N, C-alpha and C positions, 0 to 999 in steps of 0.2 A: 586193841582198839583203844582202851582209855589211856594207856601209856602214851599213844601218838598224839592224842589230844592234849594230854598234860604237857608234853614236849613242846607243842606248838605255843601253848600259853606261855611257859617259861621263856621261850625265844623272843617273844614280844614284851617280856616283863620291863626291859629297860628301853624299849621304844615305844612310846605313848601313840605314835602316829600309825603303828602297824596292826591295831585292832581290826580296822576296816578290811584290810588286806588279809588278816587271818581268817575271816568268817568263810570265804568261799572253800579254802582247804578243809576247814572243819566240816563244811557241807559235803564235800566229797566223801569224807571218812563216814559220814553219817549214811549217806547215800549207798556206800558200799556195803555198810553193815545191813541196810535194808534190803539190797540186792541179795546178800547171803542168805537173809532169813526168808525172802521170797522164794528162793531157789529150793531151800530146805521144805518149805510148806507146800511146795507144788506135787500135787498128786501124782504118783508113780506112772499111772495111765496117761498122764498129759505130756510126761517128759519126752515119750517117744516123738509124739506130734509136734512139740516145741522144736526138737532137734531137726526134725524134717522141714519145719517152717524156716527154721534159720538157714538150713542149707539152701533151700529154695530161694529164699530172699536174698542170700549172699551171691547165689549164682546169677540172680536177675540184676544186681546192682554193682557187681564187680568191676565192670568196664565202663567206659566212657566212649561215646561214638562223636567224632568231631568230623564236620565237612571239610574236605581238603580238595574241592573240586579243581583247583588249579594245579594240583600236583598228580603223580601218576596214579597213586591210590585216591579214588573219590572220596571215600570214607575211611577214615583211619580209627582203629579201636585201640585204646590206651587203657591200662589198668588204672582205676579210679584213683587209688592212692598216689600214683604218679602224677597224675594230671590235675588232681583237685587243688585249687587255690584257696587258702584261707582267706575268708572275708570278715571284715569287720562288722559286729553286731552289736547295736546299742541298746541298752535297757530303758527304751522309750520311743515314742514316735513323735517325730519333730512337727508334722503339720498334718492333721487328718482332714483338712479341708484344702485340697489341692485345685486351685483354680487356673493354673498354668499348665503347659504340657509337662507331664510328670518326669519326662527324662531331663528336659532343660530346667524345670524348677530344681530338681535335685542337683544336676550338675552345676547350675548357677551359684549354688551355696555349698558346694560339695566341700571345698578347701577350708571355708570358714567354719563349717560344723566340724570338720576334722580337728581344727584348732581348738574349738570348744571342747572337744571329746579329750584332747590332751591336756586341756586346762581344767579338766575335773568336772564340766558341766553335765557332760553325759557320762553314764556307766557302760563300760565295755563288758560283755558277757560271752561265754563260749555257748556252742549249741548244747552241749551236754549239761548246762546249767539251766535250760529253759523250765525244767520242772523240779528244780532243787527246792526244797522247803524255804530256803533263804530268800530266794527270787520269787517263787511261785506262790507263797504264802497258801498252801494247798489245805483246803477245808475238808471235812469229812465227806463231802458231797463230790470232791474231785477238783481238778485244776484245768483250766483252759488257757493256752497261750495263742498269741498271734505274732506272726513275723511278717512285716510288710517290706517291700522291695519293688522298685521299679522294673519294667520289663527288661528281661535279658540279665538282671544283676545276680542271678544265681539261687533263685527260691527253689526251684525244682531240683538243681544239683545238690542244694543244701539238703533237701528232704532224702534224696538217694544216698548222701553221705550218712545221714542219721540212721536210716534202715540198714546200710551196710556195716556201720559201726555197732550196731545192736546186734545184728547178725553174728558179727565177729566177736562179741561178747565184750566190746569196749566201753560202750556207754548205755545209760538207761536200763541197767540190769535189774532196778527195781520193777520194772515191767516184765510181765511173763510172755505177753504177746504183743506185737505191734501190727496193726491194720492199716495199711496205706491206700488211699483213694485219690483220684483226680477228678475235679469238678468236671472237666471237659468230657470224661468217661460217663459220669452221673447225669450228664444232659441228656444222654440217649435213652434213659429210663423213663418211659412215659406212663406207665401204670404204677398203682399203688404197690408197695412192696415192704417185706419186713426187714429189720436190720439183719436177722440171722440169713436171709436170703441175699442180701447185699454182700455179706461176708463170703458166703458159700460161691456166689458167683465169681468171686475173684480167688478165693481160696478154697477149691472143693474138697481138699483133704481134711477139712475140719468137720465133714458132714456127721460123723458119729458122735463126736464128743463136744459139739458147740455148747449144749446145754450146760456141761461142767465148766467150760471156760468162762461162761456168763456169771458163775456163782461167785467169782472173785473178781468184781469190776476194778478193784484198787490195782490189779496187776495188768490192766490194758491200757494201751495208748493208740488212739485213733489219729491219723493224720490225714487232713483234706488239704489238698494242693490247689491253689488258683481259685479262690473265692470269686475274683473279678470275671472269670470265664464262666460262671454258673448262670444258667438262664432261668432257673427257678427263682421263687420270691423268698426271701428269707428277711424279715423285718422284726428285729429284736425289740423295737419300740412298741410293737402291738401286744398290749397286755391280754386283749381278748384270745390271742393264740393259746394261752394257758387254760383256757375255761371252754373253749369251743371244742367240743368232742371230736369233729372231723380233723383236727389239728394235733389231738393228744397223741402221744406215743408212748405209753407207761412201761412197756416191756419189748424185748427183741423179738417177740412173736406177733406183735401188733402190726396190721397192715396199714401204711402210711404213705404220704408223699415222700420222695427223697429230702425235700427241703424241711419236712417235719422232723426226720430221723436226724438231720445235721443240727437243727435247731435244739432238739431235745437233748442231744448229747452234748453240746456246748454249754447248754443252761442246766445240766446235770439233772435233768427230770428222767433220763433214761440212762439206765446202768449208773446210778449215782456212785461216785468213788472212782470212776474211770477219768483218764486225762486225755485231752484233746488239743491238737496242734494245727492252727488253720494258718495257711500262707496266702497272701493277697498282694496285688499292686495297690498303691496308694488311692488310687481312683475310687476303690471299692471299700475304704475304710470306714467310712461312714455307716456301712450296713452293720458295723460290730460295735457302734458307739455305746448301746444300750446292752450289750451281751455280757454275759458273767466272765469276762476275761481277767485272769490273774496276772498275766505278763504280757505287756505290749512291747515288742522289740521291732527293729528295723535293721536291715542289711544296708550298710553304708556302701560296700563295694570296694574298690582298690585304693590304696594311698600310692602316692609317688613311686615308692620303692616296689611296691607290690605290681604296680602296673609294668615297671621295668622287669621284674621277675616274670611276669606272664608272657611277654615277648621273648625272654631267654628260653623259656621252656617251648615256646611255640615253634620256634626256628632251629632246626638242627645246626645250621651255620650261624655261630655266634656273632660273626661280623655284620650279617644281614639283620640279626635281632638288634644289635647295637644301632645300625643305621636306621632302621625303622622306628625305634623308640626315640632317637635322637630327632628325627624329623616330625613325629608327633609332638614331642615336648616342646619344639621350638614353634609349633602352630598352636596359638591359643584356642583357635576354632576346633581343631581335631582333639586337643588334649582335654578340654572341658569336659567331654562326655566318655574319656577313656577310663574313668572309674568303674565302668560298667563292663563285665567280662564278655558279653555277647558282642557289644560294640568293638571290643578289643580284637575278638575274632575277625570281624569285618576289616578291621584296619590291617589285621595281618595278612589276611587273603589277598586284600587289594594292593596294599603297598609293597609286600613282599616281592612280587615280580620286578618291580622297578628297580629294586637294589640287587637283583640277582643277574641283572644283564651287565655285560662286559662294558658297553657303551651306553649309559643312561643320561637322559636329558633332565637336570634338576628342574627345568620350567615344566615339564610334563607331569611331576609328582603332583597329586591333588593337594589343594590348600583350603578349599571350602567343603563343607559337607555334601554339596551337590556334586561337585567335581570327583569326590571319593565314591558316591554311589553310581555315577555315570559309569567310572571305571569297573565296579564291581558287576554291574549288569553286562558291561561290554565283555568282560571276562568270560561270563557265561555264554554270551551269544557267539564269541570266538571260538569257544570248545564246542559248541553244538549248533552253530549257525546252519549247518548242511542238514541236521536231523529233521528239521521241520519246514514246511513249504512255505509258510508266511509267517515269520516271527513276529513282523507289525501287528498282524491280526491275533495271534496268541497273546502278545503281551497287553494289547488293548483290552481283551476280555479279562484276563488276569488282573489288570489294573482297574477295570470297572468293578470287579468283585472286591479288590482291595478297597476302593473308595468307599462302597458301601459299608465295608468294615469299620473303616476310620469314622464314618458319620454315625454308625450304631455302635461303637465302642466294642466291636467284636473283632477278636484276633484269631478265633478258631473257626476253620471252615469244615463242612461236611461234603460227602458225594453230591448231595442235593444241591448245595452252593455251586459246586464245579458245573453240574449239569445245566443249573440255571442261567450260566453265563457261556453255555455251549463249550465247556471244557470238560470232555469225557474223562472220567477217572482213569480210563484205559490209557490215556495219553501219558499216565505217569511211567509207562515203558520207556518215555523219552527222557534222556537224560538232561535235556533243558529244563522240563519242569521239575525234575526231581531236585536241581540245583536252586530253582527259584522258590519251591515250596518245600517244606518237610512234611513227610507223611508218618503217622503214627497209628500204629494198629493195636487195638485192645481186643479184649474177649467180646466185647459188645459192638464195638464201631471202629470206623477208620476215620480219623480226622486229619486236617493238613492246617499247617501254620507257616507263616514266612519266618526265616531264620532269625529276625528281630523286627520288632514294632516299626523301626524305622525304614526297613526295607519295604514293608507293607506300605507306608507313607510316600516312600519314593515311587514305588509302581503305580500308586494311586495318582501321583503328580503327573507320571509319565503318560499316563492314558490321555490326559487333557490335551497332549500335542500330537497324539497318534489318531485321535478320532476324526473321521472324515468332515464331521460337522459339529464344531465346538459349540454351536448353539449360543445360549447367552453365558459366556464364560465370566463377564464382569459380574452378573449377578450372582453366580455361584462363589466367585472369590470374595465379594461383599458379604454375603450372608456367612461363609466360612469365617472370615474376619471379625465379625460381630459376635460370634459364640463366646461365651464367658468362661467356658471350662477348659480351655486351651487344647481341645481335642485336634484342631486343624492347624495348629501352630507350625509344626515341622512340615506338614504337606504344603502350606503355603510358602515356606521357605524354599521348598524344593521346586515349586511351580515358578517361583521367581528366579531360581538358579538355573531352571531349564531353558529360560529365557536368554541365556547366554550361548551365542554360537559356539564359542570355544569349548565348553563344557560338553555339549551334545555332539561334537564332530564325529567322535568315535562311533556312537550309537547310530548316527545316520549311515553308515557304511552297511549296516545290517537292516536297519528299520526304514531307510529312505528318508527324505528331507523333512523337517518338522515345518508345519504351516507357519508362514512368515506373519499371516494375520493374526494367529494366535499369540506369537512372540511380541508383536507390537502391542497388542490389547493388553497383555499381562504388564508390559513395562509401563504402558500409559497409567494403568490403573494402580501400579505401585507408586509412581510418581505423584498422582493426584491423591492418593492415600496419605502419603506423607505431609502434603500441603493441607488437606483437610483436617487431619488429625494434630497438625501443628497448631491450628488455631483453637483446638479444645482439649486443654489439658488440666481440667480442673480437678478431676479425682486421679487416684492411682490407677484405676482400671484404663482410664484415657491416656494416662503416660505410658502404661504397658503397651497399649495398642500402637502409640506412636513409636515406641521402641522396637516393637515386632516388625512394624512396617520398614523400619530402617534396617533391620536384619534382611529382609526381602531383597532391599537395595543392595546390600553388601553380597548376597547370594548370586545376585545377577550377574556381577562383575561385568556389567555392559556400560563402560564409561561413555561411549558415544551417545547412546540414546538415553542415559540416565541423568542428563545434567538438569540441575533443579534450579537454576538461577538465583534469584535473591529470596531469601527466607526472612519473615518479620520475626517470628519467636520460636524457639524450641525450649521447651520447659520440662525438666525432669525432677524438679525440686522435690525431695524427700523420697524419691524412688531409688532403691539400692542399685548401684551400677557395678557390674564386675569388670575386670580387665577387659574380657572379650566384648562387653557391651561398649566400653570405651574405644576399642579398636574398630568396631563397627560404626561407631559415632564419628570417629575421625575420618573414616573412609567417606561417609556421607557428607560431612562438611567439606571435604575435598571437591565434592560434586556442586557445590553451591558457589556463587560468586561472592556473596557476602551473608552474614547472618547478623541482624540487627541485635538480638537479644538471645543469649544462650545461658539458660539457668540450670546450674548443676548444683546448687547448693543443697547440702545434707544429702548427698547421694552415696556416702560411704566409699568416696574414690580416696585411694591412697597413691603412693608413688608409682606402683604398677600401672595403675589406670591412667595416671596424668601422664605417663612415659608414652602411652599409646596415643593419648588425645593430643599430646604436644605439636606434632606437625601441622595440625589444622587450627589451632586455637587463635593464631594471629588474624584470622579473617573475622573475628567476632567483634562487633562494637561494644556490646555490653556483655561482659564475661563475669557471672556469678559462679564463685567456687567456694563460697564461705561455707562453714560447717563440716568441711572434709578433713580428715587427719593427713594433711599433706606434709606437715613439718618443714623444718628448714630444707631438706633435700628436694621436697616436692616444689617448694617455692623457687628453688634454684632451677629446676627444670622448666617452670613457667616463665622465669626470666630470660630464656632463649626465644619465646614468642615475642617478648617485649622488645628485643633487640633486632628482630627480623625488620628488614628495610621496608617490607609490605605490611608492618602491623597496623591494624585498623582499630585495635582496641582502645575505647575511649573512657570506658568506665570498668573497673575490676573490683570485685568482692572478694576480699581475702579475710573476712572476719572470722574468728574462732577456728583457725587452721593449724594451730600449733606453732606458729612462726616465734622465733626469739630473736634476740639481739645478734646472735651469730649469724642466722640465715638473712637477717636485714640487709647484710652488706651486699650480697648478690642482688637483691631487689633494687636497692639504691643505686647500684652499679648499672643496672638495666635501665633504670628511670633517666639517668645522666644522658643516655643516647636516644631514648624514645622520645618521639615528637608527636604522638597520638593521644596519650593518655592525660585525661583531664579530671577523673574522678577516682579516688583510691580509698577503699574500705578496709581498715586494719583493727577494727574494734575486737576486743577480747582475745589479744595474742600477747605473750609475754615478753614484750619488747623492753620494758624498763626504761630508765633514763638513758642508757646507753644506745639502745636500739632507736629511740626517739631522736637522739643526737645524730644518728647516721641519716635518719630521714630528714632532719632539719638541714643537713648538708645539701640534699637534692633541691630543697625549697629555695636555696641561695643561689642556684644556677641562673644565670641570666635568661637561659632559653627554657626555663622551667614552665610547663603548660598546665600544671595542676591547678584546678579550680576549687576542687572540694575533697577534703581529707578528714577522714574518721579515725579518731584515736582514741575512743571511748574504752575504758578498762583495760589499759595496756601497762599498768603499773608505773605511769609517770608521777613524779613527785615534784615538789617545788625546785629541788635541786637541778633536775632535767629540763625544767620549764625555761630556764635562762637561754639556753641554746635555741629552743624553738622560738622564743620570742625575739631573740637576735635574728633569726633567719626571717622572721615576718617583717622586721623592719626594712628588708631589702626585696622582699617579695612583692611582685605587684599583680600576681594572678589569683592568688587564693581568695575566694568570696564566701567558703563554707568550711568551718572548722568546729569539730566536736571533740571536746576533751574530757567529756563526762565521765564519772565513774573513777576518776583518778585521785589520787591523794594530794592535791594541790595545796589545799589549806588556804588560809587568808594570804600568806606571803606569796604562794604561787598565782593566786589570782591578782595580786598586786603587779606581778610582772607581765601577766595578760593585759591588764588594764593599761600598762604603759604603752604596749602595742597598739591598742585602740585609739590612743591620743595621738598616734602618728597621723599627720594629714594625709599621707599616701597610702594609709590603711584601706583595703578594698573589702574587708570581711563584711559580709551581710548577715550570715547566719552563724550564730555562735552558741555552742553546747557547752555549759559549765553546770550540769546537773550533777548531783551527788559528789562534789569536789570537796566537801569540808568547809565552805564558806559560812562565815557567821556575820553577826551585825557589825563586829570590829573590822572585817575586811571590806565590808560594803561601802564604806566611804571612799576608797580607792576607785572602786568599779563605778560608784556614781559620779565620781569626778571625771573619769574616762568617757561616760555616757553623755555627760553634758557637752563635751568638745566633739565626740563622733558624729559623722554625717553619712556613714554607709550602712550601719546596722539596721536590719529590719525585721530580724527574729533573734530572740534571747530565751534560752532555756536555763532557768535558775532553780528548778525544781529539786526537791530532796536536800535542801540545804537547811541550816539552822539560822535562818535570818530572823525570824520574829517579826514583830510589828516595827521595831525600831530599824531592823535592816531593810524592811520594805519600804519605810519612810525615806530612807537615803536613797534606795534604788528609784523610787517613784519621783523624787525631786530631780535625778539625773536624767531620766527619760523625759520629764516635763520641760527642762532646760535645753534639751538637745535638739539639733535640727534634724535629726535622723527621721525617716519616715518608718516608725515602728509598726510592724503588721501583726507580728504574733508574739506573744510573751507567755512563757511557762512560769507559774509560780505555785505548783501543787507542792503538798508536802513540805511547807516552809514555817509551820506554826503560826500561821496567819489568823488574827482574831477580827471581830467586828471593828475595833478601834483601828487597825491597821488598814482594813478595807477602805475604812472613810478616808483616809490619806492617800491610798492608792486610787480611789475613784476619783477624787479631786484632781490629782496629778494626770490621770490618763484621759480626763474629759476634754483636754485640748489636743489630744493625739488623734485627729480625725482619720488618720490613716490604719488605725489598728481594725484588725479583721477578726482576730481570734484571741481569746483569753483563757488560760488554763488555771483554776483555782481549787481543784479537787484535793480530797485529803486533808482539809485544814480544819480549823475550829470556828467556822461561821455559823451563825445562829440565825433566827428569824429577823433579829434587829438589822441584819445587813440587806435584807430585800429593799429597803428604800434607797440605800445608797447605790445598788446594782440597778435599780429603776432608773434613777438619775443618770448613771453611767450609759445605760443602752440608750436613753432619750438623747444624751449629748452626742454619741457616736453613731451616726447614720449608716457608716460603712460596717460596722461590727455584725458579723455573720454567725459567730459561735462563741458560747460561753459555757465551760464545762465546770460543774459545781458538786460532782459526785462525792460521796463519803465525807460529807459535813455534818453539822449538828441542827438540821433543820427539822422542825416538828411537821406534823402532817399538815398543819394549817399552813406553815411556812412554805412548805413544798407545794401546796396548792396555788398560793401567791407567786412562787417563782414560775410554776407552769402558765400562769395567766401573762406573765411577762412576754410569752411567745406572740401573743396577739398584738404587740405594739407594731411590728410591721411584718409583713410576709417575708418568708425565707430565714427569719431569725431562729437559730437553734439553742435553745436552753437545755443542757443535758445535766441530769439529776441522777 
């Protein structure tokens, strides 16, 4: 043992980065040593029972049953070791407050999180490391671990594999005994019970030696699977639970509620020293927030290669496996959720038959999740249609039960639930219900679950179209859409999808025609919801609601009835959009005549997403894509929209998108043929002088329509300014130009000043903030201002002008014929003396509406000059004076200036 550890250290001696990788192998050795020690210390009388326990557990867990209802064998039994797919488990939980449908929330960001995992932001661990001292930081009182994962991702199968591997002597040998329980079974226990009774109920062969087993709690591991299914109340935030006698469970013979036993084991109040593993869906993670959990872990599911491997194992015919995986991978909608093993099983069951047919129609293969589940249910009906008298009635009852479950977050049903909806448990003799619901027998109860949460949600949606009286379905849809925890999100997508005649055509063969009235009401609701939500996107929740409504339209695939006409605004600014969201958005835009304003700024859109958006973007008048990592390749894709003959884009926001001089060429080429674009925002891109030179070439074109151009912080210098100024001398369309944040210096401003002198100059708004202008360069600018007749707004903030520079600029403004309306002179080292000159010069500019003087060195002495200026300029609406050196008395005097006339804003 010691030699092995020493060898590991020696191997890392010349590799300083390998120590972190070294720790888990050392832990493996330590745990092996602990296991050997535990085995030696185990009393002889317990060894026989442990051996029996291992054999029984191994027999219970060594096989995996897979529903194969479309095959000759309805249920196929595989050896667990052959069928078990390794899942990625990370040493953290990404988000304990899930407010979106968990399957979509995890699927939405799955690939991003996988990249973060590979980048080292998340730590990957194996199941056998959940209780290693390095990970679990086990105290004397014991260790508790939590593994979270969405429905169907493999939590229960993981528990089965853990139990099997322990029984086979492969992992967790530091534990002498493992006791595994399912919360769905614990729900049936209504009376108070002891821990010993709980164990004996499931493992009766411990009856005579349970007292001995409890003497060594360090050798015990308790597993509780499916906290989200537990109907008891466990609140770890309730401190009184530890003091109130009725909740205390001090020893295995104390009679308590089941919830108190579980609580006491996790909190190490009962059998201190034992270890506990709890699995749960993310929806119940908040219950464990205050619990004594040492390890928080989450199952990520499959990555791309693991998905492919799943289908390879699923189908015996590898050509079918390859065809199914290819179809799934090429369909973003289906691929997004295929990280989930249960969902992959549904994909395999449903898609497999399409690719086993000799003559199959590619158009018939499902492309949306609604189409997928329609075929899933259709196949069940096709196999069992003759077994039941009224499949429509049976599916309606099952759907009503499913809907109640969705509403109440319940995925486990009992005989009582079936009876409540007139579904007699005896009907399970029917193969139809056996394929629709899965029955699970335990010592205490029989429970039923749908093969996957999405199947339950689909059947719940289906019921809305099967009921003879849909009632107020619009109210039901609105209430479901307004819930904030996402529980109805997939249900609503299915409802919208079922409003597509093409999707339900097969189902209607067995279930009869769907009510046209319901279909029309659903489509009308979806259209109205998009229009209503589009006008209210102030918060992230509002934007998510709008995005969800668009997914509903996509699922409906009903082009004839889902035309949206003209839409004023669609704003998703700041909401992360995945490629699948972009595909859905593109589909919805395709149903609109025009969109006045599409705001997709800072939505984490990359080339993949833009490629899906591309076909529809030309319909937008104002398109905001700033703050996305588009890069040169993304802008190249966008250029295709600009050259579209039907392009309606008038304003394009591309600030901070990673555009360089290399990518500018494609954009400029598109501008040369585009006849709609009037405003272009390129701020904070690394264009440099060479990139600006390319843009300048576009400005020279005689048919250039650009009126507003923003080139702030693009790396422009005085050298590159020459090309731009040359272009301005021939351009007659540009009215607004922002060059702020560039290193122009006095020489660069001198060049710009020459353009302002041109009598044909049309520029009304000019941004020269933070360009390195000093009092030395102000003379040229002042000279240009004195002859310019077009300028109405000038921003000179964040320059080293000082009083002398301001005096020159003031003279230029005073002597000019331009109608100056707004002037920015913040952060220019202006003092009281300089303000006197400025106030004197501006007192003749009766057009001035706004003056910015913040972050200078003005004191109380300036108040009199400011008063004279305000009195001289009856049109002045706003003056900003924040971050100067006014005293409290001076501030009071400035505030009194607001009373000079109504509507005047003096901002301090």
